[in-house]
C-alpha positions in Angstrom: 9.9 66.3 6.0 7.9 68.6 3.7 4.8 66.7 4.6 5.6 67.2 8.3 6.1 70.9 7.7 2.8 71.2 5.8 1.0 69.3 8.5 2.4 71.6 11.3 1.5 74.7 9.2 -2.0 73.5 8.6 -2.5 72.7 12.3 -1.1 76.1 13.2 -3.6 77.9 10.9 -6.4 75.8 12.2 -5.6 76.8 15.8 -5.2 80.4 14.9 -8.6 80.5 13.3 -10.2 78.6 16.1 -8.9 80.7 18.9 -11.1 83.7 18.3 -14.2 81.5 18.3 -13.2 79.7 21.5 -12.4 83.0 23.2 -15.5 84.9 22.2 -17.4 85.8 25.3 -20.2 87.8 23.6 -23.0 86.9 21.2 -24.9 90.0 19.9 -28.5 89.1 19.5 -30.1 92.4 18.4 -28.8 95.8 17.6 -32.3 97.2 17.4 -31.6 98.8 13.9 -35.0 97.8 12.7 -36.8 97.7 16.1 -39.3 100.4 15.1 -40.5 98.1 12.3 -40.7 95.0 14.5 -42.2 96.3 17.7 -45.8 95.7 18.8 -47.9 97.5 21.4 -50.6 96.0 23.6 -53.6 97.7 22.1 -55.8 96.7 25.1 -54.0 99.4 27.1 -55.3 102.0 24.7 -58.9 100.7 24.1 -59.5 99.6 27.8 -57.4 102.0 29.8 -57.1 105.0 27.5 -53.3 105.0 27.4 -52.1 106.2 23.9 -49.5 104.1 22.2 -46.0 105.7 22.4 -44.0 106.4 19.3 -41.3 104.0 18.4 -38.2 105.1 16.5 -34.5 104.3 15.9 -32.3 107.3 16.8 -28.5 107.1 16.3 -28.8 103.3 16.0 -30.7 103.0 19.3 -34.3 102.1 19.9 -36.4 104.9 21.5 -39.8 104.5 23.2 -41.4 108.0 23.5 -44.7 108.3 25.4 -47.3 110.8 24.2 -47.5 114.0 26.3 -49.2 113.4 29.6 -49.3 110.6 32.1 -47.7 107.3 31.0 -48.6 105.1 33.9 -48.4 101.8 32.2 -47.2 100.4 28.9 -46.4 97.0 27.4 -44.5 96.5 24.1 -43.0 93.3 22.7 -41.0 91.7 19.9 -42.6 88.7 18.2 -41.0 86.0 16.2 -44.1 86.1 14.0 -43.4 89.8 13.3 -40.0 89.3 11.8 -37.9 89.1 14.9 -35.9 86.0 13.8 -33.2 87.0 16.2 -35.3 85.4 18.9 -34.1 82.1 17.5 -30.5 83.1 18.1 -31.5 84.1 21.7 -33.1 80.7 22.3 -30.1 78.8 20.9 -27.6 80.9 22.8 -29.5 80.5 26.1 -30.0 76.8 25.7 -26.2 76.4 24.9 -25.4 77.2 28.6 -22.3 79.0 27.5 -23.4 82.5 28.6 -24.0 83.8 32.1 -26.0 87.0 31.4 -28.4 88.7 29.0 -27.0 92.2 28.5 -29.1 95.2 27.6 -28.2 98.9 27.2 -30.6 101.3 28.9 -30.9 105.1 29.0 -33.8 106.5 30.9 -34.9 109.9 29.9 -38.4 109.5 31.4 -39.5 111.9 34.2 -40.3 109.1 36.7 -42.1 111.6 38.9 -45.1 109.4 39.8 -45.8 108.7 43.4 -45.0 105.0 42.6 -41.4 104.2 41.5 -40.8 103.6 37.8 -40.9 99.9 37.0 -39.2 98.0 34.1 -39.8 94.3 33.5 -38.2 91.9 30.9 -40.0 88.7 30.1 -39.4 85.8 27.7 -42.4 83.9 26.4 -43.5 81.0 24.2 -46.4 81.4 21.9 -49.0 78.7 21.1 -50.0 77.9 17.5 -53.2 79.8 18.2 -51.1 82.9 19.0 -51.5 83.0 22.7 -48.8 83.0 25.4 -48.3 79.4 26.5 -45.2 79.7 28.7 -43.9 82.8 30.4 -41.0 83.9 32.7 -39.8 87.3 33.8 -36.2 88.2 34.7 -35.5 88.0 38.5 -33.6 91.2 39.0 -32.2 90.0 42.4 -29.9 87.9 40.3 -28.9 90.8 38.0 -25.9 93.1 37.8 -26.2 96.8 37.0 -23.3 98.9 35.7 -22.9 102.6 34.9 -21.2 103.6 31.6 -17.9 104.1 33.4 -18.0 100.5 34.6 -18.9 101.2 38.3 -21.7 99.3 39.9 -25.1 101.0 39.9 -27.3 100.4 43.0 -30.7 99.9 41.4 -33.7 98.7 43.4 -36.4 96.3 42.4 -39.8 95.3 43.8 -40.1 91.8 45.3 -43.8 91.2 44.2 -45.1 94.1 42.1 -47.9 93.1 39.8 -47.3 89.4 40.7 -43.7 89.3 39.4 -41.0 87.8 41.6 -38.3 90.5 41.8 -39.5 91.3 38.3 -39.8 95.1 38.2 -36.6 97.1 38.2 -36.7 100.7 39.3 -34.4 102.6 36.9 -33.9 106.2 38.1 -34.4 109.1 35.7 -31.1 109.9 34.0 -29.6 106.5 34.3 -27.4 105.3 31.5 -25.7 101.9 31.6 -26.1 98.2 31.2 -28.2 95.7 33.0 -27.1 92.1 33.1 -29.9 89.6 33.7 -29.1 86.0 34.6 -29.3 83.7 31.6 -30.4 80.7 33.7 -33.9 79.2 33.2 -34.6 79.2 36.9 -34.0 82.9 37.1 -37.0 83.6 34.8 -39.9 82.6 37.2 -43.4 82.7 36.0 -46.2 85.1 37.0 -48.0 84.4 40.3 -51.3 86.1 39.4 -52.3 85.5 35.8 -52.2 81.7 35.7 -49.4 81.4 33.1 -47.3 78.3 32.8 -43.7 78.4 33.7 -41.0 78.1 31.0 -39.9 74.5 30.9 -36.9 75.4 28.8 -35.6 78.2 26.7 -36.1 76.6 23.3 -38.6 78.1 20.8 -39.0 81.5 22.4 -41.6 83.5 20.4 -41.8 86.8 22.3 -39.7 89.2 24.3 -41.9 91.5 26.2 -41.1 94.7 28.2 -43.6 96.2 30.6 -43.1 99.6 32.2 -45.0 101.2 35.1 -45.2 104.8 36.5 -43.0 106.3 33.8 -44.1 109.8 34.6 -47.2 112.0 35.1 -46.1 114.8 32.7 -44.1 113.3 29.8 -43.4 116.0 27.3 -44.0 113.8 24.2 -40.6 114.4 22.7 -37.4 114.3 24.8 -38.9 112.0 27.6 -38.1 108.5 26.3 -36.6 105.2 27.2 -33.7 104.1 25.0 -32.7 100.5 24.5 -29.8 98.9 22.6 -27.2 96.2 22.4 -29.1 93.0 23.4 -26.5 90.4 23.8 -25.5 87.2 25.6 -22.3 87.5 27.5 -20.1 85.4 29.8 -19.1 88.2 32.2 -20.7 91.5 33.4 -18.5 94.1 31.8 -19.1 97.3 29.9 -18.5 96.4 26.2 -15.8 98.1 24.2 -16.6 100.4 21.3 -15.7 99.2 17.7 -12.5 101.2 18.0 -11.4 99.1 21.0 -12.0 101.7 23.7 -14.5 101.7 26.5 -17.5 104.1 26.0 -16.4 107.7 26.6 -12.7 106.9 26.2 -10.8 108.5 23.4 -8.1 106.6 21.5 -5.4 108.5 23.3 -6.8 107.8 26.8 -5.6 105.1 29.2 -2.5 103.1 29.3 -1.1 102.7 25.8 1.0 99.7 27.0 -2.2 97.8 27.7 -3.0 96.5 24.2 -5.2 93.6 23.2 -2.6 91.4 21.6 -3.0 88.6 24.1 -6.6 89.4 25.3 -9.1 86.7 24.7 -11.8 87.7 22.3 -9.6 90.3 20.5 -8.7 88.2 17.5 -6.7 85.4 19.1 -3.7 84.9 21.4 -0.8 86.2 19.4 1.7 84.5 21.7 0.4 81.1 20.7 0.7 82.0 17.0 4.3 83.2 17.5 5.2 80.1 19.3 3.8 78.0 16.5 5.6 80.1 13.9 8.8 79.7 15.8 8.3 75.9 15.9 7.7 75.9 12.2 10.9 77.9 11.6 12.8 75.6 13.8 11.6 72.5 11.9 12.4 74.2 8.6 15.9 74.9 9.7 16.3 71.4 11.0 15.1 70.1 7.6 17.6 72.3 5.8 20.5 71.2 8.0 19.5 67.6 7.5 19.4 67.9 3.7 22.8 69.5 3.7 
C-alpha cells in the first residue's frame, strides 16, 4: 500500500508542476531592457535623404525612439540576430510552434503626428542571407490585428491598404495613444512587399531581423519629449491586456476591483488549486483506507 501511496503522490506532484506550463498563454520574447545596445538604424536614410538618426534609449524599462528636432518624415530601425538579438530565435520557435495566436507589443506614441500624411507604423519579420542581405520578408497585415487601450477597451486604429507597397502594412497610431497591438501570428498574415522584389517568407524558422519602419512622425519634433515607446514583445494566445507583476491590470491598485475574484483557479496563475486539492483529498482517503486495513 505504501508503494501505491507513493505512486499517487508522485503523480500528483507531477500534475501540479505540469499544470502551469500547460496553462501558460504568454511567452515573453523581449522586454527591451537592452534594446538601446541592440538596435540598428538604416544609415542610407541619413546619407541619402538627410534624415538624422534618432536617439535610442531605455527609460523606466521601456525602449524609447526619440527623433532629432525637426521633421522626422521617415525612419527605419531594426533588431538583428547578428547584433546580439538572440531572442529572435525564441520568436521563431514560438511562431513555428503554432501555439500562439498573436504577437503582442506595447506602444505609446508621444510623437506630434502633425504631418499632412497620417503617421505610419510597420512591423516586419525578415530572414537574412549568409551575405547579410534580406532574403525573405513579410510585414504584419494590420487588418488581422487587434488594438486595445490600457483599460482593455478596443481602440479603433486605422491602417493603409497599400502604402509604400505594403498590404495593410502601415498602422496609423494617433498621437497620445497608449496600449497594445496584437498582430496575427500566422505566416499568411505576414505578406511580402509588392514593390521591392523581395521573396515571401516560406516559414517562420530562422528569423534574422525584426524591422520597424515609421512615416510622417511629425514636422516639428522637439528632440526630447516627442518619442515612440515600445515594450513587452510577447507571443500570446488571446488578445488581453497583461497583468502587472502584482497581479493587477495596469492602472489598478491592489485594493481596486472585486476582492472575491482571485486567481486560485485561473489558468496561468500557478495551476488549478482545485485539482491539487482533489488530489490531496484522494491521497488522504487512500492513507486512511490503508490505516484502517492495517488495523
